[in-house]
C-alpha positions in Angstrom: -69.9 224.5 -137.5 -69.2 223.7 -133.9 -66.1 223.2 -131.6 -65.1 220.3 -129.9 -65.9 220.6 -126.3 -62.9 219.9 -123.8 -63.4 218.7 -120.4 -63.3 221.8 -118.2 -64.4 225.5 -118.6 -65.1 227.8 -116.2 -68.5 228.5 -117.5 -71.0 226.2 -119.3 -73.8 228.3 -121.2 -76.8 226.4 -121.9 -78.6 228.5 -124.9 -77.2 229.4 -127.8 -79.8 232.3 -129.1 -78.7 235.7 -128.4 -78.8 235.7 -124.9 -76.5 232.9 -124.2 -73.9 234.1 -127.3 -74.1 237.9 -125.2 -73.3 236.2 -121.9 -70.5 234.2 -123.6 -69.0 236.9 -125.1 -69.1 238.9 -122.0 -66.9 235.6 -120.0 -64.5 235.1 -123.2 -63.4 238.5 -123.2 -63.1 238.5 -119.1 -60.5 235.8 -120.2 -62.8 232.6 -119.0 -63.2 229.3 -120.9 -67.0 229.1 -122.5 -68.7 226.6 -123.8 -72.0 227.6 -125.5 -74.5 224.6 -126.0 -77.3 225.3 -128.4 -79.9 222.8 -129.3 -80.7 224.4 -132.5 -84.1 225.1 -131.9 -84.7 229.2 -131.4 -87.7 230.8 -130.3 -87.6 233.4 -133.0 -86.8 231.3 -135.8 -90.1 231.9 -138.1 -89.9 236.0 -137.8 -88.3 237.8 -140.9 -86.4 239.9 -139.1 -85.1 241.1 -135.5 -86.8 244.6 -134.6 -85.9 247.1 -132.1 -82.4 246.2 -131.2 -80.2 249.2 -132.3 -78.0 248.7 -135.2 -79.5 245.3 -135.9 -83.2 246.3 -136.3 -84.6 243.8 -139.2 -81.6 241.3 -139.6 -83.0 237.8 -139.8 -82.5 236.1 -136.6 -80.4 233.2 -138.0 -77.6 236.1 -139.3 -77.8 237.8 -135.6 -76.8 234.5 -134.1 -74.3 233.9 -136.8 -72.2 237.2 -136.3 -72.8 236.5 -132.5 -71.1 233.0 -132.7 -68.0 234.5 -134.9 -67.6 236.6 -131.9 -67.8 234.4 -129.0 -65.0 231.9 -131.1 -63.1 235.1 -131.8 -62.3 235.5 -128.3 -61.8 231.7 -127.5 -65.1 230.3 -126.9 -66.6 227.3 -128.1 -69.9 226.4 -129.4 -71.0 223.3 -129.9 -74.3 222.0 -131.5 -76.2 219.6 -129.0 -79.3 220.0 -126.2 -78.4 219.3 -123.1 -80.3 216.3 -121.7 -78.8 216.6 -117.9 -77.1 219.3 -115.7 -76.6 218.1 -112.1 -74.1 219.7 -109.1 -70.9 217.1 -108.7 -68.3 218.4 -106.0 -67.8 221.8 -106.8 -68.8 222.7 -109.6 -71.2 220.9 -112.0 -71.3 218.5 -114.9 -73.3 218.7 -118.1 -74.4 215.6 -120.2 -74.9 216.5 -123.8 -77.3 214.7 -126.5 -74.7 212.5 -127.9 -73.5 211.4 -124.6 -70.0 213.6 -123.8 -70.0 215.3 -120.7 -68.3 218.6 -119.5 -67.4 220.0 -116.3 -67.9 223.4 -115.1 -67.5 225.8 -112.0 -70.5 227.9 -112.8 -73.6 227.6 -115.2 -75.4 230.4 -117.1 -79.3 228.8 -118.0 -80.2 231.0 -121.2 -82.9 228.4 -122.9 -85.4 230.6 -123.4 -89.5 229.7 -123.1 -91.9 228.0 -125.3 -95.0 229.6 -126.6 -98.0 227.3 -126.1 -100.6 228.6 -128.6 -104.0 228.3 -128.6 -106.0 225.3 -129.4 -107.0 226.5 -132.8 -105.6 224.1 -135.7 -103.1 226.2 -138.3 -102.1 229.0 -135.3 -98.6 227.4 -135.3 -97.9 227.0 -138.6 -98.7 231.0 -139.3 -96.7 231.7 -135.9 -94.4 234.5 -135.9 -95.4 235.5 -139.3 -98.9 236.3 -139.5 -99.7 235.2 -135.9 -98.2 237.3 -133.5 -98.6 238.5 -130.2 -96.1 241.5 -129.5 -96.7 244.9 -131.2 -93.5 246.5 -130.5 -91.8 242.9 -132.4 -94.2 243.2 -135.5 -96.6 246.0 -135.0 -94.7 248.2 -137.9 -95.2 245.4 -140.6 -99.0 245.0 -140.1 -99.7 248.8 -140.0 -102.7 249.9 -141.7 -103.8 246.0 -142.0 -106.7 244.1 -141.0 -106.1 242.8 -137.3 -107.8 240.1 -135.3 -107.7 239.6 -131.8 -108.1 236.5 -130.4 -109.7 237.0 -127.2 -108.5 234.0 -124.6 -108.2 235.6 -121.2 -108.2 239.0 -119.6 -105.5 240.4 -121.4 -107.3 240.5 -124.3 -109.3 243.4 -125.0 -105.9 245.3 -123.5 -104.1 243.5 -126.6 -106.7 245.1 -128.9 -106.5 248.5 -127.8 -102.7 248.4 -128.2 -102.8 247.0 -131.5 -105.1 249.7 -132.5 -102.2 251.8 -132.3 -100.8 250.4 -135.7 -104.2 250.0 -137.3 -107.6 251.4 -137.5 -109.1 248.1 -138.4 -109.1 245.7 -135.1 -111.8 243.2 -134.4 -112.1 241.5 -131.0 -113.1 237.8 -131.9 -114.6 236.7 -128.6 -113.8 233.1 -129.2 -112.8 231.9 -125.4 -112.3 235.3 -123.5 -114.4 236.6 -121.2 -117.3 238.7 -121.9 -116.0 242.6 -122.1 -117.6 244.8 -119.0 -119.2 247.9 -119.7 -116.2 249.7 -119.2 -114.1 247.7 -121.5 -116.7 248.0 -124.0 -117.1 251.7 -124.0 -113.3 251.7 -124.5 -113.5 249.5 -127.5 -116.3 251.2 -129.2 -114.8 254.9 -128.5 -111.7 253.3 -130.6 -113.7 251.8 -133.5 -112.6 248.3 -131.9 -115.8 246.0 -132.9 -116.4 242.7 -131.1 -117.0 239.7 -133.2 -119.1 236.8 -131.1 -118.4 232.8 -131.5 -115.5 230.7 -131.4 -112.5 230.6 -134.0 -112.7 227.7 -135.6 -109.8 227.7 -138.5 -107.7 229.8 -140.0 -108.3 230.8 -143.9 -105.2 230.8 -145.6 -104.7 231.4 -149.1 -101.1 231.5 -151.3 -99.2 231.2 -147.7 -101.2 234.4 -146.7 -103.4 234.8 -143.8 -106.8 236.2 -145.0 -109.4 235.4 -142.5 -110.7 233.0 -139.9 -113.6 231.0 -139.7 -116.1 230.9 -136.7 -117.8 227.6 -135.3 -121.1 228.7 -137.4 -119.6 229.4 -140.8 -119.3 233.1 -140.6 -115.7 234.2 -142.3 -113.7 236.6 -140.9 -111.8 238.8 -143.3 -108.3 239.5 -141.2 -104.9 240.1 -142.2 -103.4 239.1 -138.9 -104.4 237.3 -136.1 -103.0 238.6 -132.7 -102.5 236.1 -129.7 -101.6 235.7 -126.3 -99.4 232.2 -126.0 -98.7 231.0 -122.2 -95.1 231.3 -121.7 -93.6 228.5 -120.4 -89.6 228.5 -119.4 -87.5 225.1 -121.2 -86.1 223.9 -117.9 -87.2 220.2 -118.7 -83.6 218.9 -119.0 -82.4 220.5 -115.8 -84.8 219.5 -113.0 -81.5 218.0 -111.6 -80.2 221.0 -110.6 -83.0 222.1 -108.4 -83.9 224.9 -110.4 -87.6 225.7 -109.8 -90.0 227.5 -112.0 -92.5 229.9 -110.4 -96.2 231.3 -112.0 -95.9 233.7 -114.9 -99.2 235.7 -113.6 -100.4 237.1 -117.2 -99.9 233.8 -119.0 -100.4 231.4 -116.9 -97.1 229.5 -117.8 -93.8 229.5 -115.9 -90.6 230.9 -115.4 -87.0 231.1 -113.3 -86.9 233.5 -110.8 -83.9 235.2 -110.9 -82.6 238.5 -109.0 -81.4 241.8 -111.0 -78.5 240.2 -111.9 -79.5 236.7 -113.1 -78.5 235.0 -109.9 -81.1 232.0 -109.2 -81.9 230.1 -105.8 -79.3 227.6 -106.5 -76.0 228.7 -105.4 -73.4 228.7 -108.9 -76.4 228.7 -111.5 -77.4 232.0 -113.3 -80.3 232.8 -115.8 -80.9 235.3 -118.3 -82.8 236.3 -120.9 -86.8 235.0 -121.5 -86.3 231.9 -119.7 -86.6 234.5 -116.5 -88.2 237.1 -118.3 -90.5 236.3 -120.4 -91.3 239.8 -121.9 -87.9 240.5 -122.8 -87.2 241.1 -126.6 -84.1 240.6 -128.1 -82.3 243.5 -127.0 -83.4 243.2 -123.2 -82.1 239.6 -123.2 -78.9 240.1 -124.0 -78.5 243.2 -121.7 -79.9 241.2 -118.9 -77.2 238.4 -119.7 -74.4 240.9 -120.2 -75.2 241.5 -116.5 -75.5 238.1 -115.7 -72.0 237.6 -117.3 -70.4 240.3 -115.0 -71.7 239.2 -111.9 -70.5 235.3 -112.9 -67.1 236.6 -113.3 -67.0 238.8 -110.5 -67.9 235.6 -108.2 -65.0 233.7 -110.0 -62.4 236.3 -109.3 -63.7 236.2 -105.7 -63.2 232.4 -105.8 -59.8 232.5 -107.5 -58.8 235.1 -105.1 -60.0 233.0 -102.0 -58.1 229.7 -103.7 -54.8 231.7 -104.0 -54.8 233.1 -100.5 -55.4 229.4 -99.5 -52.6 228.4 -101.5 -50.3 230.9 -100.4 -50.6 230.4 -97.0 -50.0 226.3 -97.7 -46.8 227.3 -99.3 -46.0 229.8 -96.1 -47.5 228.5 -93.1 -45.9 231.1 -90.8 -46.9 234.1 -92.7 -43.7 235.4 -93.8 -44.9 237.5 -96.7 -40.8 237.8 -98.1 
């Protein structure tokens, strides 16, 4: 279900995931006219549940957003199932163009478009992503407790990943793949934690009955594993927003890109805020929603200031002599 958008809004929220819906909820409760645009490609769609979210732990992602949509609509917010193809400043606001050609005006924008996880170049990873190929122990660690886990080494953080996942299982191997050779300091710590280093490049995954059962190396060696940990490159989803002048910066850990914003979500572009993974690649769902709530409060405060100044200007035009009677 989606809503027919009107021509003008106080705020258009670009992105209909948890962060976008939280921002819209706060703004709608502030009696702002709000439109949420949802491209329908949530990052966490493959996951069985949202974890670490108090009172919602384990809830399927689609159920969480369905509840959020109902709450936004309860306060008069509109939601449209359409991607944004362009957004640009026009006059004292913004024009947002949807994929079906419709355009709406907004006084302010909240960008909550999330990010794309670019995975290592191993056949089959994408098909298993979010199920038994994963990267976040706080999202999925409990679900793979005490199972054989492999960490696909592709960068300098791979040893840290292996040591981290050792908290959930005592059967962890570091698959050397394309990662740097562990130095003596790292080897000592891996050995102390019982983490074996497996040399060789991973060529493919072995899947049986829709379950990962291992990986195969380039030399044909099979390594039995029930979960595979990878390190994605996190890239902010802002390709359709280049007309705004919304710059991205290098995310140093993954080598990806994110939209810089202050603690309240304000970007370098006046009138544009950002929340969720588009600006904080490390944020879990609960953190993304918290950031969106802060951004929504900041947006409403900014609009209140503007509304007040407009009222003062109007009052002065009606009473140029300053008679307050």
